[in-house]
TORKOL-4160 file (C-alpha; in steps of 0.2 Angstrom, whole numbers, padded with zeros to 4 digits, m for minus):
358
<pt num="1" X="0044" Y="m0103" Z="m0015"/>
<pt num="2" X="0027" Y="m0104" Z="m0007"/>
<pt num="3" X="0035" Y="m0105" Z="0010"/>
<pt num="4" X="0046" Y="m0090" Z="0006"/>
<pt num="5" X="0030" Y="m0080" Z="0001"/>
<pt num="6" X="0023" Y="m0084" Z="0018"/>
<pt num="7" X="0039" Y="m0077" Z="0026"/>
<pt num="8" X="0037" Y="m0062" Z="0015"/>
<pt num="9" X="0019" Y="m0059" Z="0021"/>
<pt num="10" X="0027" Y="m0057" Z="0039"/>
<pt num="11" X="0033" Y="m0040" Z="0033"/>
<pt num="12" X="0016" Y="m0035" Z="0026"/>
<pt num="13" X="0014" Y="m0020" Z="0037"/>
<pt num="14" X="0032" Y="m0015" Z="0041"/>
<pt num="15" X="0044" Y="m0015" Z="0027"/>
<pt num="16" X="0038" Y="0000" Z="0017"/>
<pt num="17" X="0045" Y="0009" Z="0007"/>
<pt num="18" X="0055" Y="m0007" Z="0004"/>
<pt num="19" X="0046" Y="m0022" Z="m0004"/>
<pt num="20" X="0040" Y="m0036" Z="0006"/>
<pt num="21" X="0052" Y="m0050" Z="0003"/>
<pt num="22" X="0054" Y="m0068" Z="0010"/>
<pt num="23" X="0069" Y="m0080" Z="0009"/>
<pt num="24" X="0072" Y="m0098" Z="0014"/>
<pt num="25" X="0088" Y="m0108" Z="0013"/>
<pt num="26" X="0087" Y="m0126" Z="0008"/>
<pt num="27" X="0101" Y="m0139" Z="0010"/>
<pt num="28" X="0099" Y="m0158" Z="0008"/>
<pt num="29" X="0080" Y="m0155" Z="0006"/>
<pt num="30" X="0079" Y="m0147" Z="0023"/>
<pt num="31" X="0075" Y="m0129" Z="0027"/>
<pt num="32" X="0090" Y="m0122" Z="0037"/>
<pt num="33" X="0087" Y="m0104" Z="0037"/>
<pt num="34" X="0072" Y="m0092" Z="0034"/>
<pt num="35" X="0069" Y="m0073" Z="0035"/>
<pt num="36" X="0060" Y="m0058" Z="0029"/>
<pt num="37" X="0064" Y="m0040" Z="0026"/>
<pt num="38" X="0065" Y="m0029" Z="0041"/>
<pt num="39" X="0059" Y="m0011" Z="0043"/>
<pt num="40" X="0069" Y="0001" Z="0032"/>
<pt num="41" X="0087" Y="0002" Z="0035"/>
<pt num="42" X="0088" Y="m0015" Z="0043"/>
<pt num="43" X="0092" Y="m0032" Z="0036"/>
<pt num="44" X="0084" Y="m0038" Z="0020"/>
<pt num="45" X="0077" Y="m0056" Z="0019"/>
<pt num="46" X="0092" Y="m0064" Z="0012"/>
<pt num="47" X="0103" Y="m0057" Z="0027"/>
<pt num="48" X="0090" Y="m0063" Z="0039"/>
<pt num="49" X="0090" Y="m0080" Z="0032"/>
<pt num="50" X="0109" Y="m0082" Z="0032"/>
<pt num="51" X="0109" Y="m0076" Z="0050"/>
<pt num="52" X="0096" Y="m0088" Z="0055"/>
<pt num="53" X="0105" Y="m0102" Z="0048"/>
<pt num="54" X="0122" Y="m0098" Z="0055"/>
<pt num="55" X="0114" Y="m0095" Z="0072"/>
<pt num="56" X="0107" Y="m0113" Z="0072"/>
<pt num="57" X="0124" Y="m0120" Z="0067"/>
<pt num="58" X="0120" Y="m0124" Z="0049"/>
<pt num="59" X="0133" Y="m0123" Z="0035"/>
<pt num="60" X="0125" Y="m0113" Z="0021"/>
<pt num="61" X="0139" Y="m0117" Z="0008"/>
<pt num="62" X="0131" Y="m0126" Z="m0006"/>
<pt num="63" X="0113" Y="m0122" Z="m0001"/>
<pt num="64" X="0099" Y="m0116" Z="m0012"/>
<pt num="65" X="0091" Y="m0099" Z="m0008"/>
<pt num="66" X="0073" Y="m0096" Z="m0013"/>
<pt num="67" X="0069" Y="m0078" Z="m0013"/>
<pt num="68" X="0053" Y="m0069" Z="m0018"/>
<pt num="69" X="0061" Y="m0055" Z="m0026"/>
<pt num="70" X="0078" Y="m0054" Z="m0036"/>
<pt num="71" X="0092" Y="m0050" Z="m0023"/>
<pt num="72" X="0097" Y="m0032" Z="m0024"/>
<pt num="73" X="0114" Y="m0028" Z="m0032"/>
<pt num="74" X="0116" Y="m0010" Z="m0028"/>
<pt num="75" X="0121" Y="0000" Z="m0012"/>
<pt num="76" X="0105" Y="0008" Z="m0005"/>
<pt num="77" X="0102" Y="0009" Z="0014"/>
<pt num="78" X="0110" Y="m0008" Z="0016"/>
<pt num="79" X="0124" Y="m0017" Z="0006"/>
<pt num="80" X="0119" Y="m0028" Z="m0009"/>
<pt num="81" X="0111" Y="m0045" Z="m0005"/>
<pt num="82" X="0118" Y="m0053" Z="m0020"/>
<pt num="83" X="0136" Y="m0050" Z="m0014"/>
<pt num="84" X="0131" Y="m0058" Z="0003"/>
<pt num="85" X="0124" Y="m0073" Z="m0005"/>
<pt num="86" X="0140" Y="m0075" Z="m0016"/>
<pt num="87" X="0151" Y="m0073" Z="0000"/>
<pt num="88" X="0141" Y="m0086" Z="0009"/>
<pt num="89" X="0144" Y="m0099" Z="m0004"/>
<pt num="90" X="0126" Y="m0101" Z="m0009"/>
<pt num="91" X="0126" Y="m0113" Z="m0024"/>
<pt num="92" X="0109" Y="m0110" Z="m0032"/>
<pt num="93" X="0096" Y="m0095" Z="m0031"/>
<pt num="94" X="0078" Y="m0097" Z="m0036"/>
<pt num="95" X="0069" Y="m0080" Z="m0038"/>
<pt num="96" X="0051" Y="m0078" Z="m0040"/>
<pt num="97" X="0052" Y="m0062" Z="m0050"/>
<pt num="98" X="0064" Y="m0049" Z="m0056"/>
<pt num="99" X="0065" Y="m0033" Z="m0046"/>
<pt num="100" X="0056" Y="m0018" Z="m0055"/>
<pt num="101" X="0069" Y="m0006" Z="m0048"/>
<pt num="102" X="0079" Y="0001" Z="m0063"/>
<pt num="103" X="0094" Y="0000" Z="m0051"/>
<pt num="104" X="0092" Y="m0018" Z="m0049"/>
<pt num="105" X="0082" Y="m0026" Z="m0063"/>
<pt num="106" X="0091" Y="m0041" Z="m0069"/>
<pt num="107" X="0108" Y="m0035" Z="m0062"/>
<pt num="108" X="0106" Y="m0045" Z="m0046"/>
<pt num="109" X="0103" Y="m0061" Z="m0055"/>
<pt num="110" X="0117" Y="m0057" Z="m0068"/>
<pt num="111" X="0129" Y="m0054" Z="m0053"/>
<pt num="112" X="0125" Y="m0071" Z="m0046"/>
<pt num="113" X="0127" Y="m0080" Z="m0063"/>
<pt num="114" X="0144" Y="m0071" Z="m0066"/>
<pt num="115" X="0149" Y="m0078" Z="m0049"/>
<pt num="116" X="0145" Y="m0096" Z="m0055"/>
<pt num="117" X="0129" Y="m0098" Z="m0045"/>
<pt num="118" X="0115" Y="m0107" Z="m0054"/>
<pt num="119" X="0100" Y="m0095" Z="m0056"/>
<pt num="120" X="0082" Y="m0098" Z="m0059"/>
<pt num="121" X="0068" Y="m0085" Z="m0060"/>
<pt num="122" X="0049" Y="m0083" Z="m0063"/>
<pt num="123" X="0043" Y="m0096" Z="m0050"/>
<pt num="124" X="0026" Y="m0091" Z="m0043"/>
<pt num="125" X="0029" Y="m0074" Z="m0052"/>
<pt num="126" X="0011" Y="m0068" Z="m0051"/>
<pt num="127" X="0010" Y="m0071" Z="m0032"/>
<pt num="128" X="0026" Y="m0062" Z="m0029"/>
<pt num="129" X="0020" Y="m0047" Z="m0039"/>
<pt num="130" X="0004" Y="m0047" Z="m0030"/>
<pt num="131" X="0013" Y="m0046" Z="m0013"/>
<pt num="132" X="0022" Y="m0030" Z="m0019"/>
<pt num="133" X="0009" Y="m0023" Z="m0030"/>
<pt num="134" X="0012" Y="m0005" Z="m0024"/>
<pt num="135" X="0031" Y="m0006" Z="m0025"/>
<pt num="136" X="0030" Y="m0013" Z="m0043"/>
<pt num="137" X="0018" Y="0001" Z="m0048"/>
<pt num="138" X="0029" Y="0015" Z="m0040"/>
<pt num="139" X="0044" Y="0008" Z="m0049"/>
<pt num="140" X="0036" Y="0007" Z="m0066"/>
<pt num="141" X="0025" Y="0022" Z="m0066"/>
<pt num="142" X="0032" Y="0034" Z="m0052"/>
<pt num="143" X="0015" Y="0033" Z="m0043"/>
<pt num="144" X="0007" Y="0022" Z="m0029"/>
<pt num="145" X="m0005" Y="0008" Z="m0031"/>
<pt num="146" X="m0022" Y="0017" Z="m0025"/>
<pt num="147" X="m0035" Y="0007" Z="m0016"/>
<pt num="148" X="m0052" Y="0015" Z="m0013"/>
<pt num="149" X="m0061" Y="0008" Z="0002"/>
<pt num="150" X="m0080" Y="0009" Z="0002"/>
<pt num="151" X="m0093" Y="0002" Z="0014"/>
<pt num="152" X="m0111" Y="0001" Z="0006"/>
<pt num="153" X="m0128" Y="m0007" Z="0006"/>
<pt num="154" X="m0133" Y="m0019" Z="m0008"/>
<pt num="155" X="m0141" Y="m0004" Z="m0017"/>
<pt num="156" X="m0125" Y="0006" Z="m0016"/>
<pt num="157" X="m0128" Y="0018" Z="m0002"/>
<pt num="158" X="m0114" Y="0023" Z="0009"/>
<pt num="159" X="m0124" Y="0034" Z="0020"/>
<pt num="160" X="m0142" Y="0041" Z="0023"/>
<pt num="161" X="m0147" Y="0058" Z="0016"/>
<pt num="162" X="m0144" Y="0065" Z="0034"/>
<pt num="163" X="m0126" Y="0059" Z="0032"/>
<pt num="164" X="m0128" Y="0045" Z="0045"/>
<pt num="165" X="m0117" Y="0030" Z="0041"/>
<pt num="166" X="m0111" Y="0022" Z="0057"/>
<pt num="167" X="m0113" Y="0008" Z="0055"/>
<pt num="168" X="m0118" Y="0000" Z="0038"/>
<pt num="169" X="m0106" Y="m0015" Z="0039"/>
<pt num="170" X="m0103" Y="m0026" Z="0054"/>
<pt num="171" X="m0089" Y="m0027" Z="0066"/>
<pt num="172" X="m0079" Y="m0041" Z="0057"/>
<pt num="173" X="m0079" Y="m0031" Z="0041"/>
<pt num="174" X="m0073" Y="m0015" Z="0050"/>
<pt num="175" X="m0059" Y="m0024" Z="0059"/>
<pt num="176" X="m0054" Y="m0031" Z="0042"/>
<pt num="177" X="m0053" Y="m0013" Z="0035"/>
<pt num="178" X="m0040" Y="m0010" Z="0048"/>
<pt num="179" X="m0029" Y="m0024" Z="0041"/>
<pt num="180" X="m0030" Y="m0015" Z="0025"/>
<pt num="181" X="m0025" Y="0002" Z="0033"/>
<pt num="182" X="m0011" Y="m0007" Z="0042"/>
<pt num="183" X="m0003" Y="m0013" Z="0025"/>
<pt num="184" X="m0004" Y="0004" Z="0017"/>
<pt num="185" X="0009" Y="0018" Z="0017"/>
<pt num="186" X="m0003" Y="0032" Z="0018"/>
<pt num="187" X="m0022" Y="0035" Z="0021"/>
<pt num="188" X="m0031" Y="0049" Z="0012"/>
<pt num="189" X="m0048" Y="0057" Z="0015"/>
<pt num="190" X="m0056" Y="0073" Z="0010"/>
<pt num="191" X="m0061" Y="0089" Z="0020"/>
<pt num="192" X="m0079" Y="0084" Z="0018"/>
<pt num="193" X="m0077" Y="0068" Z="0028"/>
<pt num="194" X="m0065" Y="0076" Z="0040"/>
<pt num="195" X="m0078" Y="0090" Z="0045"/>
<pt num="196" X="m0092" Y="0077" Z="0045"/>
<pt num="197" X="m0084" Y="0062" Z="0054"/>
<pt num="198" X="m0069" Y="0069" Z="0062"/>
<pt num="199" X="m0059" Y="0053" Z="0059"/>
<pt num="200" X="m0043" Y="0048" Z="0067"/>
<pt num="201" X="m0037" Y="0039" Z="0051"/>
<pt num="202" X="m0026" Y="0027" Z="0062"/>
<pt num="203" X="m0024" Y="0008" Z="0063"/>
<pt num="204" X="m0034" Y="0002" Z="0078"/>
<pt num="205" X="m0042" Y="m0014" Z="0084"/>
<pt num="206" X="m0027" Y="m0024" Z="0078"/>
<pt num="207" X="m0008" Y="m0023" Z="0083"/>
<pt num="208" X="0001" Y="m0010" Z="0073"/>
<pt num="209" X="0020" Y="m0007" Z="0073"/>
<pt num="210" X="0018" Y="0009" Z="0063"/>
<pt num="211" X="0005" Y="0021" Z="0058"/>
<pt num="212" X="0002" Y="0026" Z="0040"/>
<pt num="213" X="0005" Y="0044" Z="0034"/>
<pt num="214" X="m0012" Y="0053" Z="0035"/>
<pt num="215" X="m0017" Y="0064" Z="0020"/>
<pt num="216" X="m0031" Y="0077" Z="0020"/>
<pt num="217" X="m0036" Y="0084" Z="0003"/>
<pt num="218" X="m0042" Y="0101" Z="0008"/>
<pt num="219" X="m0043" Y="0114" Z="m0007"/>
<pt num="220" X="m0049" Y="0128" Z="0003"/>
<pt num="221" X="m0039" Y="0125" Z="0019"/>
<pt num="222" X="m0053" Y="0122" Z="0031"/>
<pt num="223" X="m0045" Y="0109" Z="0042"/>
<pt num="224" X="m0048" Y="0114" Z="0060"/>
<pt num="225" X="m0033" Y="0114" Z="0072"/>
<pt num="226" X="m0044" Y="0104" Z="0084"/>
<pt num="227" X="m0047" Y="0090" Z="0072"/>
<pt num="228" X="m0044" Y="0072" Z="0079"/>
<pt num="229" X="m0032" Y="0068" Z="0065"/>
<pt num="230" X="m0020" Y="0081" Z="0072"/>
<pt num="231" X="m0021" Y="0074" Z="0090"/>
<pt num="232" X="m0003" Y="0071" Z="0096"/>
<pt num="233" X="0004" Y="0072" Z="0078"/>
<pt num="234" X="0022" Y="0075" Z="0075"/>
<pt num="235" X="0028" Y="0084" Z="0060"/>
<pt num="236" X="0027" Y="0072" Z="0045"/>
<pt num="237" X="0012" Y="0062" Z="0052"/>
<pt num="238" X="m0001" Y="0072" Z="0044"/>
<pt num="239" X="0000" Y="0080" Z="0026"/>
<pt num="240" X="m0014" Y="0093" Z="0021"/>
<pt num="241" X="m0014" Y="0096" Z="0003"/>
<pt num="242" X="m0022" Y="0113" Z="m0002"/>
<pt num="243" X="m0025" Y="0124" Z="m0017"/>
<pt num="244" X="m0029" Y="0141" Z="m0009"/>
<pt num="245" X="m0016" Y="0151" Z="0001"/>
<pt num="246" X="m0020" Y="0156" Z="0019"/>
<pt num="247" X="m0004" Y="0161" Z="0028"/>
<pt num="248" X="m0012" Y="0163" Z="0045"/>
<pt num="249" X="m0021" Y="0147" Z="0046"/>
<pt num="250" X="m0006" Y="0138" Z="0038"/>
<pt num="251" X="0004" Y="0144" Z="0052"/>
<pt num="252" X="m0009" Y="0137" Z="0065"/>
<pt num="253" X="m0009" Y="0120" Z="0056"/>
<pt num="254" X="0010" Y="0119" Z="0056"/>
<pt num="255" X="0010" Y="0123" Z="0074"/>
<pt num="256" X="m0003" Y="0109" Z="0077"/>
<pt num="257" X="0009" Y="0097" Z="0069"/>
<pt num="258" X="0003" Y="0096" Z="0051"/>
<pt num="259" X="0014" Y="0097" Z="0035"/>
<pt num="260" X="0007" Y="0107" Z="0020"/>
<pt num="261" X="0008" Y="0104" Z="0002"/>
<pt num="262" X="0001" Y="0118" Z="m0010"/>
<pt num="263" X="m0004" Y="0109" Z="m0026"/>
<pt num="264" X="m0018" Y="0118" Z="m0036"/>
<pt num="265" X="m0025" Y="0114" Z="m0053"/>
<pt num="266" X="m0031" Y="0127" Z="m0065"/>
<pt num="267" X="m0049" Y="0126" Z="m0057"/>
<pt num="268" X="m0043" Y="0131" Z="m0040"/>
<pt num="269" X="m0044" Y="0113" Z="m0033"/>
<pt num="270" X="m0031" Y="0101" Z="m0028"/>
<pt num="271" X="m0022" Y="0093" Z="m0043"/>
<pt num="272" X="m0025" Y="0075" Z="m0039"/>
<pt num="273" X="m0015" Y="0067" Z="m0053"/>
<pt num="274" X="0000" Y="0078" Z="m0048"/>
<pt num="275" X="m0003" Y="0073" Z="m0030"/>
<pt num="276" X="m0001" Y="0054" Z="m0035"/>
<pt num="277" X="0015" Y="0058" Z="m0043"/>
<pt num="278" X="0021" Y="0068" Z="m0028"/>
<pt num="279" X="0016" Y="0053" Z="m0016"/>
<pt num="280" X="0026" Y="0042" Z="m0028"/>
<pt num="281" X="0041" Y="0053" Z="m0026"/>
<pt num="282" X="0039" Y="0052" Z="m0007"/>
<pt num="283" X="0040" Y="0033" Z="m0009"/>
<pt num="284" X="0022" Y="0029" Z="m0005"/>
<pt num="285" X="0019" Y="0011" Z="m0012"/>
<pt num="286" X="0001" Y="0009" Z="m0007"/>
<pt num="287" X="m0012" Y="0023" Z="m0005"/>
<pt num="288" X="m0028" Y="0019" Z="0005"/>
<pt num="289" X="m0043" Y="0030" Z="0001"/>
<pt num="290" X="m0057" Y="0032" Z="0014"/>
<pt num="291" X="m0067" Y="0047" Z="0007"/>
<pt num="292" X="m0084" Y="0053" Z="0003"/>
<pt num="293" X="m0093" Y="0052" Z="m0014"/>
<pt num="294" X="m0087" Y="0069" Z="m0021"/>
<pt num="295" X="m0069" Y="0065" Z="m0019"/>
<pt num="296" X="m0071" Y="0047" Z="m0024"/>
<pt num="297" X="m0079" Y="0053" Z="m0040"/>
<pt num="298" X="m0065" Y="0065" Z="m0044"/>
<pt num="299" X="m0052" Y="0052" Z="m0040"/>
<pt num="300" X="m0060" Y="0039" Z="m0051"/>
<pt num="301" X="m0064" Y="0052" Z="m0065"/>
<pt num="302" X="m0046" Y="0058" Z="m0066"/>
<pt num="303" X="m0039" Y="0040" Z="m0067"/>
<pt num="304" X="m0031" Y="0040" Z="m0050"/>
<pt num="305" X="m0038" Y="0024" Z="m0043"/>
<pt num="306" X="m0032" Y="0006" Z="m0046"/>
<pt num="307" X="m0045" Y="m0004" Z="m0036"/>
<pt num="308" X="m0060" Y="m0003" Z="m0026"/>
<pt num="309" X="m0060" Y="m0012" Z="m0009"/>
<pt num="310" X="m0079" Y="m0013" Z="m0007"/>
<pt num="311" X="m0088" Y="m0020" Z="0008"/>
<pt num="312" X="m0106" Y="m0024" Z="0004"/>
<pt num="313" X="m0119" Y="m0026" Z="0019"/>
<pt num="314" X="m0134" Y="m0037" Z="0016"/>
<pt num="315" X="m0146" Y="m0022" Z="0018"/>
<pt num="316" X="m0156" Y="m0009" Z="0007"/>
<pt num="317" X="m0155" Y="0009" Z="0012"/>
<pt num="318" X="m0165" Y="0017" Z="m0002"/>
<pt num="319" X="m0162" Y="0035" Z="m0006"/>
<pt num="320" X="m0146" Y="0041" Z="0001"/>
<pt num="321" X="m0127" Y="0044" Z="m0002"/>
<pt num="322" X="m0119" Y="0035" Z="m0017"/>
<pt num="323" X="m0102" Y="0027" Z="m0019"/>
<pt num="324" X="m0095" Y="0040" Z="m0030"/>
<pt num="325" X="m0101" Y="0056" Z="m0039"/>
<pt num="326" X="m0097" Y="0052" Z="m0057"/>
<pt num="327" X="m0103" Y="0061" Z="m0073"/>
<pt num="328" X="m0120" Y="0057" Z="m0080"/>
<pt num="329" X="m0118" Y="0045" Z="m0095"/>
<pt num="330" X="m0129" Y="0045" Z="m0111"/>
<pt num="331" X="m0124" Y="0028" Z="m0117"/>
<pt num="332" X="m0119" Y="0011" Z="m0109"/>
<pt num="333" X="m0104" Y="0011" Z="m0120"/>
<pt num="334" X="m0097" Y="0025" Z="m0109"/>
<pt num="335" X="m0097" Y="0015" Z="m0093"/>
<pt num="336" X="m0081" Y="0012" Z="m0083"/>
<pt num="337" X="m0077" Y="m0006" Z="m0083"/>
<pt num="338" X="m0069" Y="m0016" Z="m0069"/>
<pt num="339" X="m0066" Y="m0034" Z="m0065"/>
<pt num="340" X="m0068" Y="m0044" Z="m0050"/>
<pt num="341" X="m0051" Y="m0049" Z="m0043"/>
<pt num="342" X="m0057" Y="m0056" Z="m0027"/>
<pt num="343" X="m0074" Y="m0059" Z="m0018"/>
<pt num="344" X="m0075" Y="m0066" Z="m0001"/>
<pt num="345" X="m0088" Y="m0066" Z="0014"/>
<pt num="346" X="m0081" Y="m0057" Z="0029"/>
<pt num="347" X="m0092" Y="m0060" Z="0044"/>
<pt num="348" X="m0110" Y="m0056" Z="0038"/>
<pt num="349" X="m0104" Y="m0044" Z="0024"/>
<pt num="350" X="m0096" Y="m0047" Z="0007"/>
<pt num="351" X="m0079" Y="m0040" Z="0002"/>
<pt num="352" X="m0075" Y="m0037" Z="m0016"/>
<pt num="353" X="m0059" Y="m0032" Z="m0023"/>
<pt num="354" X="m0063" Y="m0024" Z="m0040"/>
<pt num="355" X="m0049" Y="m0018" Z="m0052"/>
<pt num="356" X="m0050" Y="m0005" Z="m0066"/>
<pt num="357" X="m0044" Y="m0011" Z="m0083"/>
<pt num="358" X="m0027" Y="m0004" Z="m0087"/>
């Protein structure tokens, strides 16, 4: 199963909105086929593994399939993988974890069992869930897994008071950040960051077969049509979420390639929890946030964030911009608690994955 998970990781940046799944076929203690889920609409891991085995002249009848997610049992963009395993004569299926999709959950393994195939599940279950943490959350809650990336000094500063922030962390950490961009379905920032830094919000410095959806939270619809994020963008590449109507500027932004989403809250700002639900409806599994302290604070305060991807540089910046603008507390008992999921040194900096308690 560990080998199957390694195959699943090959689809880390390409399978969305489908889950990342790996499958290996074993017969007489030898791996005879392996595969991972291809981009949406193409073959799933089980089909890839079956094709791999037969292309090398192996007989798959009587083999065991190790798959990192329960084989699907419904007709989606592709036929059911459970039926393919049955037709191929697979004798035994070992699944890491049940599929959280209500259309599948338990039904795939039941179909295999009813066909006389031995079924085992819950093997390296935690690792399999972690591989598809966004897919699991979206299927269970209708919202994406939200990861907020922040680069800061040891005293928690993300920029000087004059907004200078490039660069606090080193080149290795910045390249690592692009790996996290590459695995997400969408990257979100706010209008403040857009006007200050004019970011591209694309995956660079590493190979990328696709670019994530780029999202701008822009309550007052201030995004300039010359913004770099709109350079060479096609309809569907950039989504601007706003809370105030401006038909003339809306038309200019649409002509520049942006899609628009009007989503106001009662205070005339973008309704952030509603945005998370909308992104889930649009099949966004993992949402990557790279914003300023004001939007960061709003997202955290409104319960929209699942984890912080925090890069800490070994430096002190003194008075400057903080991580997030959060309400002033009167008691320590009011603090927001997180837990360290992972801590690792990346180049000369420290990378911390800290998750909010659910």
